[in-house]
Backbone of each chain as ProteinMPNN parsed JSONL, in Angstrom:
{"seq_chain_A": "MTKEDILALVPQQPPFRFIDEILELNEDRIVASYTFREDESFYAGHFPGNPITPGVILLETMAQTGVVAFGIYLASLQMTLAEIQQTLTVFTEAEVEFSGMVKPGDKVTIRASKVYFRRLKLKAKAEIVNQLGEVVCSGAIAGIGVKQS", "coords_chain_A": {"N_chain_A": [[24.826, 11.558, -1.099], [23.337, 12.222, 2.545], [21.206, 10.348, 5.073], [19.585, 12.126, 5.483], [19.479, 14.185, 3.42], [18.3, 11.899, 1.641], [15.808, 11.436, 3.157], [14.21, 13.608, 2.88], [13.822, 13.823, 0.545], [11.731, 12.17, -0.06], [8.58, 12.178, -0.923], [5.812, 11.773, 0.114], [3.787, 13.344, 2.605], [2.186, 14.489, 5.414], [-0.956, 13.934, 5.962], [0.065, 11.489, 5.383], [2.483, 10.528, 5.752], [4.959, 8.658, 6.708], [6.872, 7.793, 8.043], [9.484, 8.786, 10.309], [12.262, 9.323, 10.449], [15.74, 7.939, 9.422], [18.164, 5.55, 10.165], [19.667, 3.886, 9.225], [21.907, 3.566, 6.726], [22.756, 2.191, 3.556], [24.043, 0.231, 0.751], [22.722, -2.594, 0.762], [20.862, -2.226, 2.921], [18.209, -0.501, 4.722], [16.99, 0.929, 7.327], [14.686, 2.458, 9.422], [12.618, 4.663, 11.281], [9.276, 5.488, 12.78], [6.801, 6.705, 14.865], [3.598, 6.217, 15.48], [1.237, 8.585, 15.737], [-0.974, 9.872, 17.805], [-2.959, 11.523, 16.798], [-3.796, 10.528, 14.392], [-5.257, 10.114, 11.558], [-7.115, 8.022, 10.485], [-7.533, 6.71, 13.089], [-9.582, 6.952, 14.23], [-11.811, 5.807, 12.821], [-10.858, 3.051, 12.894], [-10.339, 1.724, 15.344], [-13.813, 2.861, 16.426], [-13.185, 4.258, 19.387], [-11.374, 1.918, 19.561], [-9.077, 2.163, 18.712], [-6.352, 0.967, 16.345], [-3.665, 0.33, 14.333], [-4.575, 0.589, 11.316], [-3.834, -2.845, 8.795], [-3.237, -1.502, 6.031], [-1.609, 0.734, 6.175], [0.364, -0.427, 7.814], [1.468, -1.704, 6.117], [1.975, 0.476, 4.078], [3.383, 1.922, 5.405], [5.81, 0.274, 6.076], [6.555, 0.35, 2.98], [7.109, 3.326, 2.365], [9.689, 3.584, 3.852], [10.976, 1.297, 2.987], [10.814, 0.873, 0.118], [10.311, 3.746, -1.454], [12.418, 5.506, 0.044], [14.258, 3.825, 0.308], [14.813, 3.15, -2.841], [15.485, 5.791, -3.904], [17.638, 6.306, -2.38], [19.008, 4.14, -3.945], [18.629, 5.006, -6.183], [20.138, 7.106, -6.173], [22.458, 6.954, -6.196], [23.362, 7.097, -9.031], [21.855, 8.428, -10.807], [21.333, 11.998, -11.264], [20.581, 14.632, -9.25], [18.439, 15.994, -10.249], [16.997, 14.779, -11.673], [16.077, 12.194, -10.053], [14.115, 14.031, -8.765], [12.478, 14.002, -10.833], [11.521, 12.148, -10.913], [8.947, 9.458, -9.868], [7.928, 7.142, -7.564], [6.638, 4.148, -7.534], [4.057, 2.04, -6.07], [4.468, -1.578, -6.6], [4.045, -3.969, -6.009], [3.457, -6.829, -3.232], [3.767, -9.163, -1.245], [2.659, -10.28, 1.949], [2.881, -10.561, 5.497], [0.908, -10.485, 8.857], [1.698, -9.602, 12.023], [0.866, -8.468, 14.321], [-0.118, -5.722, 16.726], [-0.313, -2.63, 16.598], [-0.662, 0.073, 18.316], [-2.196, 3.55, 18.794], [0.609, 6.249, 19.34], [2.985, 4.357, 19.637], [5.875, 3.354, 18.898], [7.965, 2.838, 15.811], [10.468, 0.322, 14.084], [11.774, 0.063, 10.898], [12.766, -2.159, 8.819], [14.642, -3.072, 5.864], [16.13, -4.741, 4.018], [18.071, -5.501, 0.265], [16.622, -7.11, -2.423], [16.665, -7.438, -5.428], [17.751, -4.236, -7.797], [16.824, -3.229, -10.231], [16.492, -1.488, -13.266], [15.632, 0.643, -12.254], [13.329, -0.578, -11.154], [12.454, -1.787, -7.341], [13.397, -4.538, -5.194], [12.313, -5.362, -2.516], [13.012, -7.025, 1.095], [11.348, -6.977, 4.203], [10.692, -5.647, 7.268], [9.152, -4.833, 9.927], [9.349, -4.029, 13.4], [8.144, -3.544, 16.636], [8.17, -0.98, 19.699], [9.12, -3.195, 21.589], [10.693, -4.999, 20.331], [9.278, -6.585, 18.925], [8.043, -8.588, 15.643], [5.756, -6.879, 13.674], [4.684, -7.065, 11.127], [5.622, -8.218, 8.104], [7.349, -8.868, 5.046], [7.795, -9.504, 1.248], [8.081, -6.519, -0.436], [8.125, -4.553, -3.384], [8.384, -1.391, -5.771], [8.727, 0.539, -8.423], [10.474, 3.038, -10.214], [8.846, 5.833, -11.639], [9.383, 7.941, -14.739], [7.686, 11.462, -14.225], [4.816, 12.732, -15.453]], "CA_chain_A": [[23.766, 11.98, -0.202], [23.332, 11.761, 3.311], [19.896, 9.537, 5.171], [18.867, 13.478, 5.896], [19.068, 14.296, 1.952], [16.85, 11.001, 1.202], [14.107, 11.743, 3.565], [13.895, 15.353, 2.747], [13.113, 13.424, -1.084], [10.458, 11.266, 0.365], [7.869, 12.743, -1.613], [4.833, 11.822, 1.121], [3.724, 14.327, 3.417], [1.193, 14.446, 6.283], [-1.432, 12.884, 7.237], [0.431, 10.39, 4.686], [3.845, 10.329, 5.904], [5.178, 7.727, 8.009], [8.755, 7.642, 8.156], [10.507, 10.018, 10.825], [14.09, 9.211, 10.724], [16.469, 7.262, 8.487], [18.496, 5.83, 11.307], [20.905, 3.0, 8.587], [21.355, 3.622, 5.035], [23.687, 1.545, 2.567], [23.514, -0.075, -0.582], [22.089, -3.668, 0.951], [19.751, -2.18, 3.798], [18.158, 0.805, 5.547], [16.774, 1.295, 8.752], [14.164, 3.837, 9.424], [11.529, 4.568, 12.433], [8.304, 6.415, 12.762], [5.794, 6.749, 16.052], [2.095, 6.914, 15.136], [0.72, 9.766, 16.518], [-2.296, 9.991, 18.696], [-4.12, 12.094, 16.449], [-3.495, 9.973, 12.692], [-7.15, 10.508, 11.083], [-7.382, 6.5, 10.331], [-8.13, 5.373, 14.055], [-11.531, 7.917, 14.532], [-12.937, 5.08, 12.587], [-10.339, 2.053, 12.624], [-11.857, 1.166, 15.385], [-14.15, 3.948, 17.049], [-13.239, 3.674, 20.492], [-10.229, 0.885, 20.3], [-7.813, 2.861, 17.557], [-5.483, -0.227, 15.924], [-3.638, 1.219, 13.068], [-4.375, -0.698, 9.895], [-2.719, -3.043, 8.067], [-2.375, -1.275, 4.568], [-1.129, 1.776, 7.001], [1.394, -0.892, 8.235], [1.772, -2.064, 4.466], [2.543, 1.928, 3.456], [4.766, 2.242, 6.245], [7.013, -0.843, 5.39], [6.963, 0.393, 1.768], [7.732, 4.403, 2.522], [11.265, 3.285, 3.923], [11.524, -0.348, 2.069], [10.891, 0.841, -1.361], [10.352, 4.552, -1.688], [13.266, 6.215, 1.07], [15.701, 3.088, -0.244], [14.735, 3.418, -3.769], [15.86, 7.09, -3.677], [18.964, 6.429, -1.786], [19.735, 3.173, -4.752], [18.682, 5.681, -7.653], [20.801, 8.547, -6.305], [24.012, 6.556, -6.424], [23.452, 6.308, -10.702], [21.229, 9.335, -11.202], [21.75, 13.203, -11.086], [19.266, 15.265, -8.226], [17.391, 16.986, -11.006], [16.248, 13.271, -12.99], [15.704, 11.897, -9.177], [13.381, 14.982, -8.51], [11.387, 13.804, -11.731], [10.696, 10.261, -11.147], [8.244, 9.092, -8.859], [8.541, 5.69, -6.635], [5.005, 3.548, -7.114], [4.031, 0.167, -5.496], [4.009, -2.729, -7.817], [3.647, -5.763, -5.509], [3.671, -6.741, -2.363], [3.559, -10.168, -0.184], [3.164, -9.602, 3.861], [2.272, -10.904, 6.86], [0.736, -9.219, 9.992], [1.646, -10.489, 13.016], [1.039, -8.068, 16.041], [-1.038, -4.671, 16.383], [0.406, -1.259, 16.809], [-1.647, 1.075, 18.38], [-1.477, 5.347, 18.88], [1.818, 6.174, 20.729], [3.939, 3.061, 19.614], [7.117, 3.607, 17.733], [8.31, 1.456, 15.402], [11.166, 0.703, 13.516], [11.782, -0.602, 10.03], [14.016, -2.532, 8.46], [14.553, -3.127, 4.63], [17.167, -5.398, 2.613], [17.379, -5.256, -1.507], [16.503, -8.293, -3.232], [17.046, -6.623, -6.526], [17.139, -3.048, -7.656], [17.09, -3.228, -11.457], [15.818, -0.548, -14.197], [14.363, 1.307, -11.516], [12.45, -1.537, -9.944], [13.437, -2.122, -6.024], [12.325, -5.361, -4.204], [12.802, -5.625, -0.531], [12.426, -7.919, 2.063], [11.342, -6.286, 4.542], [9.756, -6.005, 8.196], [8.233, -3.714, 10.86], [9.024, -4.52, 14.681], [6.956, -2.574, 17.836], [9.0, -1.286, 20.846], [9.576, -4.327, 22.449], [11.203, -5.845, 19.605], [8.549, -7.714, 17.85], [7.535, -8.244, 14.304], [4.425, -7.236, 13.858], [4.898, -7.151, 9.983], [7.072, -8.535, 7.146], [7.525, -10.051, 3.944], [8.537, -8.662, 0.033], [7.095, -5.596, -1.583], [8.306, -3.699, -4.689], [8.079, -0.491, -6.196], [9.677, 1.061, -9.2], [10.46, 4.797, -9.853], [8.657, 6.116, -13.226], [9.225, 9.609, -15.016], [6.839, 11.916, -14.233], [4.729, 13.816, -16.533]], "C_chain_A": [[23.781, 11.446, 0.792], [21.67, 11.479, 4.147], [19.018, 10.885, 5.518], [18.679, 13.799, 4.277], [17.985, 13.586, 1.626], [15.718, 11.277, 2.198], [13.543, 12.896, 3.274], [13.302, 15.166, 0.933], [11.99, 12.756, -1.04], [9.464, 12.241, -0.084], [6.466, 12.683, -0.68], [4.474, 12.61, 2.415], [2.824, 14.008, 4.211], [0.096, 14.87, 5.589], [-0.957, 11.424, 6.65], [1.993, 9.879, 4.904], [4.181, 9.258, 7.251], [6.396, 7.041, 8.449], [9.264, 9.067, 9.07], [11.602, 10.463, 11.0], [14.894, 7.583, 9.787], [17.936, 7.07, 9.534], [19.988, 4.516, 10.338], [20.793, 3.03, 7.247], [22.93, 2.832, 4.097], [23.305, 0.624, 1.309], [22.455, -1.472, -0.417], [21.182, -3.348, 2.042], [19.411, -0.49, 4.459], [17.047, 0.068, 6.67], [15.593, 2.385, 9.379], [12.828, 3.657, 10.785], [10.079, 5.568, 12.374], [7.292, 6.166, 14.088], [4.812, 7.504, 15.146], [1.429, 7.833, 16.304], [-0.783, 9.351, 16.797], [-3.589, 10.105, 17.945], [-4.405, 11.421, 14.839], [-5.38, 9.845, 12.86], [-7.373, 9.219, 11.183], [-8.528, 6.068, 11.577], [-9.563, 6.541, 14.713], [-12.062, 6.29, 14.331], [-12.058, 3.405, 12.276], [-10.063, 1.91, 14.228], [-12.599, 2.325, 16.225], [-14.122, 2.708, 18.192], [-12.324, 2.543, 20.782], [-9.59, 1.116, 18.546], [-6.897, 1.527, 17.479], [-4.934, 0.324, 14.474], [-3.462, -0.343, 11.891], [-3.481, -1.407, 9.271], [-2.296, -2.846, 6.915], [-1.95, -0.471, 5.286], [0.575, 1.282, 7.443], [2.103, -1.144, 6.827], [2.723, -0.377, 3.926], [3.459, 2.311, 4.506], [6.002, 1.854, 6.066], [7.22, -0.216, 4.077], [7.548, 2.152, 1.57], [9.098, 4.593, 2.476], [11.496, 1.978, 2.823], [11.848, -0.246, 0.556], [10.656, 2.406, -1.505], [11.889, 5.404, -1.306], [14.569, 5.373, 0.543], [16.197, 3.085, -1.506], [15.691, 4.731, -4.577], [17.31, 7.046, -3.796], [19.826, 5.466, -3.578], [19.336, 3.924, -5.812], [19.492, 6.833, -7.333], [22.568, 8.163, -6.535], [24.632, 6.2, -8.332], [22.752, 7.214, -11.365], [21.477, 10.795, -10.614], [20.234, 13.581, -9.847], [18.12, 15.188, -9.181], [16.746, 15.553, -12.225], [15.785, 12.237, -11.059], [14.428, 12.409, -8.771], [11.548, 14.507, -9.521], [10.71, 12.69, -11.6], [10.4, 10.034, -9.364], [7.869, 7.565, -8.378], [6.857, 5.157, -6.819], [5.233, 1.995, -7.028], [3.688, -0.314, -6.61], [3.418, -3.89, -7.059], [3.808, -5.772, -4.333], [3.259, -7.829, -1.756], [3.4, -9.939, 1.063], [2.144, -10.357, 4.348], [1.939, -10.268, 7.799], [0.688, -10.094, 11.084], [1.331, -10.214, 14.501], [0.378, -6.754, 15.08], [0.065, -3.617, 17.029], [-0.852, -0.069, 17.155], [-0.99, 2.908, 18.67], [-0.186, 5.291, 19.739], [3.166, 5.308, 20.362], [5.229, 3.451, 18.505], [7.585, 2.736, 17.181], [9.387, 1.486, 14.457], [10.946, -0.667, 12.139], [12.867, -0.602, 9.453], [14.067, -3.248, 7.279], [15.595, -3.999, 4.089], [16.782, -5.845, 1.374], [17.802, -6.586, -1.526], [17.28, -8.055, -4.716], [16.885, -5.519, -6.85], [17.832, -2.855, -9.575], [16.317, -2.367, -12.123], [14.786, 0.106, -13.125], [13.497, 0.503, -10.636], [13.217, -1.891, -8.906], [12.39, -3.614, -5.524], [12.731, -5.334, -3.179], [12.372, -6.86, -0.012], [12.312, -7.06, 3.395], [10.119, -6.636, 6.271], [9.788, -4.643, 9.498], [8.624, -4.29, 12.045], [8.706, -3.226, 15.81], [8.349, -2.388, 19.049], [9.623, -2.342, 21.488], [10.369, -5.608, 21.299], [10.508, -7.286, 18.759], [7.773, -7.719, 17.079], [6.118, -8.245, 14.319], [3.779, -7.301, 12.274], [5.803, -7.736, 9.425], [6.68, -9.427, 6.047], [8.033, -8.884, 3.162], [7.664, -7.617, -0.356], [8.216, -4.872, -2.602], [7.843, -2.917, -5.328], [9.327, -0.066, -7.288], [9.117, 2.503, -9.443], [9.989, 5.032, -11.631], [8.614, 7.409, -13.472], [7.408, 10.054, -14.646], [6.117, 12.994, -15.188], [4.497, 14.959, -16.505]], "O_chain_A": [[24.113, 10.261, 0.748], [20.843, 12.355, 3.894], [17.831, 10.745, 5.811], [17.527, 13.609, 3.888], [16.902, 14.103, 1.352], [14.587, 11.296, 1.713], [12.342, 13.099, 3.454], [12.651, 15.972, 0.269], [11.242, 12.759, -2.017], [9.558, 13.315, 0.511], [5.888, 13.767, -0.746], [5.161, 12.265, 3.376], [2.342, 12.943, 3.829], [0.035, 15.832, 4.823], [-1.359, 10.372, 7.148], [2.528, 8.97, 4.271], [3.714, 9.201, 8.389], [6.671, 6.002, 9.049], [9.387, 10.181, 8.563], [11.996, 11.524, 11.483], [14.423, 6.449, 9.709], [18.695, 8.016, 9.748], [21.099, 4.391, 10.852], [19.814, 2.625, 6.62], [24.068, 3.255, 4.3], [22.119, 0.417, 1.052], [21.514, -1.589, -1.201], [20.488, -4.338, 2.274], [20.221, 0.426, 4.596], [16.521, -1.045, 6.691], [16.171, 3.329, 9.917], [12.285, 2.589, 11.068], [10.212, 6.547, 11.639], [7.06, 4.959, 14.157], [4.855, 8.541, 14.486], [1.243, 7.617, 17.501], [-1.528, 8.655, 16.107], [-4.656, 9.5, 18.043], [-5.301, 11.938, 14.171], [-6.236, 9.629, 13.717], [-8.009, 9.022, 12.219], [-9.628, 5.521, 11.49], [-10.217, 6.475, 15.754], [-12.56, 5.614, 15.232], [-12.598, 2.624, 11.493], [-8.853, 2.137, 14.225], [-11.741, 2.891, 16.902], [-14.465, 1.529, 18.283], [-12.285, 2.086, 21.924], [-9.688, 0.391, 17.556], [-6.681, 0.975, 18.558], [-5.715, 0.7, 13.599], [-2.848, -1.398, 11.726], [-2.369, -0.919, 9.07], [-1.357, -3.481, 6.434], [-0.999, -1.231, 5.466], [1.589, 1.979, 7.468], [3.241, -0.745, 6.581], [3.881, -0.301, 3.516], [4.334, 3.136, 4.246], [7.016, 2.538, 5.93], [8.438, -0.194, 3.899], [8.382, 2.331, 0.683], [9.735, 5.286, 1.683], [12.317, 2.024, 1.907], [12.681, -0.871, -0.101], [11.44, 2.349, -2.452], [12.5, 5.914, -2.245], [15.664, 5.902, 0.356], [17.404, 3.044, -1.746], [16.393, 4.598, -5.579], [18.043, 7.449, -4.699], [20.799, 5.907, -4.19], [19.824, 3.38, -6.802], [19.593, 7.654, -8.245], [23.518, 8.857, -6.896], [25.582, 5.565, -8.79], [22.812, 7.087, -12.588], [21.84, 10.821, -9.438], [19.203, 12.922, -9.715], [17.096, 14.524, -9.022], [16.204, 15.634, -13.327], [14.864, 11.452, -11.287], [13.565, 11.602, -8.424], [10.351, 14.579, -9.244], [9.614, 12.343, -12.042], [11.007, 10.224, -8.31], [7.428, 6.88, -9.301], [5.952, 5.773, -6.255], [6.001, 1.164, -7.513], [2.92, 0.152, -7.452], [2.489, -4.604, -7.439], [4.357, -4.747, -3.93], [2.054, -7.695, -1.543], [4.259, -9.142, 1.439], [1.04, -10.7, 3.927], [2.585, -9.225, 7.901], [-0.056, -11.067, 11.207], [1.385, -10.958, 15.48], [0.27, -6.563, 13.869], [1.021, -3.856, 17.767], [-1.674, 0.447, 16.397], [0.166, 3.329, 18.721], [0.03, 4.476, 20.636], [4.27, 5.624, 20.806], [5.098, 3.807, 17.334], [7.76, 1.688, 17.801], [9.49, 2.554, 13.855], [10.359, -1.748, 12.197], [13.734, 0.268, 9.376], [13.482, -4.32, 7.43], [15.957, -3.263, 3.171], [15.707, -6.389, 1.119], [18.773, -7.139, -1.009], [18.395, -8.515, -4.964], [15.803, -5.131, -6.408], [18.938, -2.475, -9.959], [15.19, -2.327, -11.629], [13.555, 0.095, -13.139], [13.036, 0.888, -9.561], [14.379, -2.262, -9.072], [11.165, -3.725, -5.501], [13.956, -5.253, -3.095], [11.548, -7.614, -0.53], [13.315, -6.393, 3.649], [9.195, -7.44, 6.399], [10.592, -3.719, 9.627], [8.244, -5.459, 11.987], [9.109, -2.076, 15.633], [9.226, -3.221, 19.277], [10.769, -2.204, 21.916], [10.508, -6.809, 21.527], [10.916, -8.344, 18.281], [6.729, -7.097, 17.272], [5.373, -9.127, 14.745], [2.582, -7.541, 12.119], [6.865, -7.899, 10.026], [5.938, -10.409, 6.071], [8.481, -7.822, 3.594], [6.487, -7.879, -0.602], [9.344, -4.804, -2.113], [6.745, -3.252, -5.773], [10.528, -0.262, -7.1], [8.042, 3.029, -9.154], [10.586, 4.563, -12.6], [7.987, 8.157, -12.721], [6.374, 9.392, -14.731], [6.723, 13.97, -15.63], [4.492, 15.613, -17.548]]}, "seq_chain_B": "MSKEDVFSKVVDILGKYSKTEISADSITMETSILDDLKINSARLVDIVLDFEDAFDIEVDDDDADSVATVGDGVNLIMAKI", "coords_chain_B": {"N_chain_B": [[20.244, -26.634, -26.137], [17.614, -26.62, -27.262], [15.067, -24.435, -29.535], [12.738, -25.014, -28.656], [12.981, -26.0, -26.819], [13.548, -24.236, -25.105], [11.719, -22.449, -25.54], [9.586, -23.391, -24.153], [10.056, -23.397, -21.863], [10.186, -20.794, -20.986], [7.639, -20.009, -21.442], [6.573, -21.535, -19.291], [7.46, -19.53, -17.359], [6.487, -16.992, -18.115], [4.131, -17.428, -17.096], [3.957, -17.665, -14.507], [3.536, -14.959, -13.697], [1.207, -14.209, -15.321], [-1.901, -13.116, -15.881], [-4.192, -14.057, -16.801], [-6.306, -16.42, -18.332], [-5.446, -17.645, -19.929], [-4.449, -20.254, -22.205], [-1.291, -22.543, -21.84], [-1.069, -23.685, -24.632], [-1.928, -22.133, -26.425], [-0.294, -20.087, -26.99], [2.128, -18.451, -28.641], [5.046, -17.477, -30.305], [4.853, -14.776, -31.241], [3.252, -13.79, -29.934], [2.32, -11.581, -27.493], [3.616, -10.344, -24.76], [2.551, -8.154, -22.32], [0.04, -7.563, -23.762], [-1.346, -9.269, -24.367], [-0.611, -11.309, -22.777], [-1.443, -10.045, -20.427], [0.545, -8.86, -18.4], [1.885, -7.326, -16.094], [3.92, -4.423, -16.618], [5.841, -3.921, -14.565], [6.506, -6.445, -13.888], [8.269, -7.154, -15.659], [11.285, -6.89, -15.292], [11.404, -9.101, -13.421], [10.665, -10.633, -14.842], [12.812, -11.158, -16.686], [14.969, -11.302, -14.311], [14.215, -13.635, -13.955], [14.32, -15.221, -16.3], [17.607, -14.78, -16.492], [18.188, -16.575, -14.53], [17.01, -19.071, -15.165], [18.627, -19.976, -17.267], [20.936, -19.226, -16.996], [22.435, -16.855, -17.751], [23.492, -13.518, -18.935], [21.261, -10.334, -19.124], [21.334, -7.43, -20.196], [20.283, -4.225, -19.609], [19.412, -2.799, -21.904], [18.747, -4.74, -23.792], [17.353, -5.981, -22.775], [15.195, -4.327, -22.346], [14.336, -4.431, -25.288], [11.939, -6.812, -25.24], [8.919, -7.441, -26.171], [7.305, -9.467, -27.047], [6.357, -12.872, -26.591], [8.473, -14.578, -28.542], [10.374, -12.629, -28.698], [11.61, -12.726, -26.402], [12.639, -15.09, -26.046], [14.484, -15.498, -28.466], [16.402, -13.499, -27.396], [17.25, -15.313, -25.427], [18.027, -17.338, -26.755], [20.524, -16.269, -28.283], [22.692, -16.079, -26.408], [22.728, -18.061, -24.801]], "CA_chain_B": [[19.195, -26.814, -25.456], [16.697, -26.514, -28.428], [14.655, -23.068, -29.664], [11.469, -25.549, -28.726], [12.421, -26.178, -24.888], [13.852, -22.753, -24.466], [10.403, -21.952, -25.4], [8.33, -23.896, -23.106], [11.058, -22.885, -20.045], [10.084, -18.82, -21.198], [6.081, -20.332, -21.225], [6.224, -21.379, -17.887], [8.106, -18.303, -16.293], [5.416, -16.348, -18.317], [2.695, -18.446, -16.045], [3.753, -17.329, -13.054], [2.819, -13.597, -13.992], [0.327, -14.13, -15.884], [-3.392, -11.974, -15.295], [-5.177, -14.398, -17.886], [-6.253, -18.146, -17.996], [-4.872, -18.171, -21.493], [-3.762, -22.041, -22.272], [-0.111, -22.569, -22.738], [-1.153, -24.176, -26.009], [-2.57, -20.908, -27.354], [0.518, -19.008, -26.813], [3.454, -18.737, -30.111], [6.144, -16.285, -30.788], [4.045, -13.628, -31.578], [2.197, -13.252, -28.363], [2.436, -9.903, -26.364], [3.624, -10.221, -23.338], [1.825, -7.231, -21.985], [-1.176, -7.132, -24.258], [-1.926, -10.863, -24.756], [-1.035, -12.28, -21.073], [-1.735, -9.158, -19.581], [1.494, -9.36, -17.658], [2.197, -5.867, -15.406], [5.132, -4.054, -17.369], [6.789, -3.849, -13.775], [7.112, -7.534, -14.005], [9.402, -7.39, -16.984], [11.976, -7.042, -14.693], [11.215, -9.93, -12.312], [10.993, -12.156, -15.635], [14.071, -10.837, -17.044], [15.702, -12.027, -13.957], [13.954, -15.162, -13.892], [15.983, -15.571, -17.256], [19.108, -14.834, -16.215], [18.716, -17.409, -13.651], [16.399, -20.177, -15.567], [19.015, -20.236, -18.36], [22.181, -18.832, -16.541], [22.524, -16.047, -19.042], [23.099, -12.392, -18.311], [20.756, -9.572, -20.388], [21.851, -5.932, -20.342], [19.256, -3.313, -19.667], [18.693, -2.422, -23.336], [18.419, -5.735, -24.25], [15.79, -6.299, -21.984], [14.016, -3.352, -22.907], [13.851, -4.974, -26.265], [11.711, -7.897, -24.842], [7.934, -7.346, -26.046], [6.622, -10.782, -27.459], [7.383, -14.268, -26.247], [9.145, -14.316, -29.626], [11.445, -11.598, -28.486], [12.412, -13.283, -25.344], [12.965, -16.507, -26.504], [15.46, -14.98, -29.403], [17.224, -13.207, -26.568], [17.771, -16.429, -24.959], [18.701, -18.171, -27.959], [21.478, -15.672, -28.74], [22.914, -15.991, -25.332], [23.132, -19.162, -24.338]], "C_chain_B": [[18.345, -25.945, -26.654], [15.994, -25.221, -28.315], [13.317, -23.737, -28.758], [11.696, -25.717, -26.531], [12.609, -24.808, -24.145], [12.322, -22.008, -24.552], [9.176, -22.464, -24.257], [9.19, -23.784, -21.923], [10.107, -21.281, -20.196], [8.454, -19.356, -20.756], [5.646, -20.415, -19.815], [6.765, -20.524, -17.017], [7.429, -17.658, -16.567], [4.114, -16.621, -17.241], [2.715, -18.09, -14.942], [2.995, -15.977, -12.788], [2.027, -13.429, -14.592], [-0.734, -13.592, -15.54], [-4.419, -13.445, -15.788], [-4.767, -15.527, -17.532], [-6.11, -18.514, -19.482], [-4.11, -19.466, -21.45], [-2.521, -21.798, -22.762], [-0.112, -22.96, -23.874], [-1.068, -23.346, -27.094], [-1.342, -19.754, -27.293], [2.007, -19.158, -27.875], [3.812, -17.495, -29.561], [5.987, -15.45, -30.726], [3.21, -13.07, -30.307], [2.6, -12.279, -27.396], [2.533, -10.332, -24.92], [2.977, -9.415, -22.174], [0.003, -7.375, -22.472], [-1.895, -8.647, -23.956], [-2.105, -11.493, -23.214], [-0.936, -11.697, -20.071], [-1.079, -9.198, -18.437], [1.726, -7.707, -17.399], [3.647, -5.58, -16.368], [6.049, -3.989, -16.015], [7.67, -5.086, -13.997], [8.105, -8.154, -14.898], [10.768, -7.864, -16.327], [12.271, -8.125, -14.025], [11.344, -11.43, -13.676], [12.653, -11.907, -16.792], [15.31, -11.776, -16.277], [15.359, -13.658, -14.112], [15.028, -16.094, -15.232], [16.779, -15.817, -16.786], [19.359, -16.473, -15.098], [18.414, -19.124, -14.011], [18.165, -20.693, -16.633], [20.436, -19.759, -18.445], [23.129, -17.78, -17.721], [22.994, -14.587, -17.66], [22.66, -11.529, -19.541], [21.115, -8.202, -19.416], [20.381, -5.159, -20.174], [18.689, -2.88, -20.852], [18.024, -3.606, -24.099], [17.078, -6.378, -23.357], [14.816, -5.336, -22.128], [13.442, -3.583, -24.48], [12.776, -5.975, -26.334], [9.988, -7.609, -24.929], [7.287, -8.681, -26.27], [7.435, -12.091, -26.645], [8.349, -14.466, -27.125], [10.231, -13.961, -29.06], [12.347, -12.137, -27.488], [13.144, -14.58, -25.312], [14.746, -16.319, -27.488], [16.902, -14.399, -28.799], [18.155, -14.489, -25.806], [18.612, -16.931, -25.531], [20.123, -18.105, -28.544], [22.356, -15.788, -27.616], [23.661, -17.348, -24.968], [23.847, -20.578, -25.069]], "O_chain_B": [[18.502, -24.737, -26.836], [16.097, -24.666, -27.221], [12.778, -22.876, -28.063], [10.978, -25.602, -25.538], [12.118, -24.38, -23.1], [11.906, -21.17, -23.752], [8.195, -21.898, -23.773], [8.706, -24.257, -20.894], [9.403, -20.9, -19.261], [8.103, -19.029, -19.622], [4.779, -19.759, -19.237], [6.56, -20.741, -15.823], [7.063, -17.076, -15.546], [3.337, -15.776, -16.797], [1.705, -18.1, -14.239], [2.104, -15.823, -11.953], [1.773, -12.226, -14.657], [-0.602, -13.458, -14.323], [-5.344, -13.78, -15.048], [-3.771, -15.905, -16.915], [-6.587, -19.495, -20.052], [-3.192, -19.642, -20.65], [-2.328, -21.111, -23.766], [0.923, -22.662, -24.47], [-0.523, -23.487, -28.189], [-1.597, -18.583, -27.574], [2.817, -20.063, -27.676], [3.269, -16.736, -28.758], [6.84, -14.792, -30.131], [2.714, -11.977, -30.035], [3.356, -12.58, -26.472], [1.617, -10.595, -24.141], [2.863, -9.982, -21.087], [-0.974, -7.305, -21.727], [-2.93, -8.847, -23.321], [-3.094, -11.945, -22.636], [-0.555, -12.16, -18.996], [-1.695, -9.489, -17.412], [1.748, -6.915, -18.341], [4.333, -6.525, -16.758], [7.239, -4.002, -16.329], [8.884, -5.114, -14.2], [8.601, -9.281, -14.889], [11.327, -8.915, -16.644], [13.482, -8.316, -13.909], [11.802, -12.569, -13.593], [13.236, -12.748, -17.476], [16.151, -12.514, -16.791], [16.124, -14.596, -14.33], [15.883, -16.98, -15.214], [17.012, -16.987, -16.484], [20.36, -17.181, -14.991], [19.024, -20.098, -13.571], [18.631, -21.824, -16.499], [21.106, -19.779, -19.478], [24.192, -18.014, -18.297], [22.937, -14.521, -16.432], [23.186, -11.636, -20.649], [21.123, -8.116, -18.188], [19.397, -5.671, -20.709], [17.494, -2.582, -20.869], [17.038, -3.52, -24.832], [16.13, -7.13, -23.583], [13.621, -5.609, -22.016], [12.389, -3.087, -24.882], [12.463, -6.208, -27.502], [9.491, -7.517, -23.806], [6.545, -8.947, -25.325], [8.598, -12.226, -26.264], [9.422, -14.582, -26.534], [11.112, -14.795, -28.852], [13.574, -12.085, -27.58], [14.087, -14.921, -24.598], [15.811, -16.867, -27.204], [18.033, -14.576, -29.253], [19.377, -14.557, -25.68], [19.773, -17.078, -25.151], [20.796, -19.008, -29.041], [23.377, -15.341, -28.138], [24.869, -17.571, -24.888], [24.158, -21.544, -24.371]]}, "name": "protein", "num_of_chains": 2, "seq": "MTKEDILALVPQQPPFRFIDEILELNEDRIVASYTFREDESFYAGHFPGNPITPGVILLETMAQTGVVAFGIYLASLQMTLAEIQQTLTVFTEAEVEFSGMVKPGDKVTIRASKVYFRRLKLKAKAEIVNQLGEVVCSGAIAGIGVKQSMSKEDVFSKVVDILGKYSKTEISADSITMETSILDDLKINSARLVDIVLDFEDAFDIEVDDDDADSVATVGDGVNLIMAKI"}
């Protein structure tokens, strides 16, 4: 499957989709990008007059690339397309650190490398860097593919 | 390595993931990893990987699926070391 095929299989959609493009993808790592729109819904409240991307959204952004898209790709190496479409990736655990702020309009790059992929559980080390190359969020994240009922 | 040593190491590994305050002394071979130790099923993969590292063994996915109690883990390890 191509990078575009994998991107199309990521189930999250606006207003909760935080992956625009997959730049690099292989069995060991994934690199993707996302530009935070000026009108993302959460900026109205976080914070009024001073919009800053919430840490939980950065974590979600890291997971959509590092666990969901990456997991779909790794699963595609051992499962059929039909099986992948019946499987939903859910978050299982994370240990993260935030070290910078992301503002509306910022384009970030998400990089993740595989720690392990076993029994449809993917654990990855991931980070988000801003357009200046500064790390704003990093850590270990994991998720598992579950059959949809 | 004796069965008692394996049991003790297994209890140590499970302790990292358990969400209960259950004391190590009350854990037996029959203790359920998910129900009694309140370990998230998604952590079973991490536990099996820890078994592989700690005992220098390889556990295939079918064997891993059979681990429900502490005793299942201990017996699986004993069969491979």
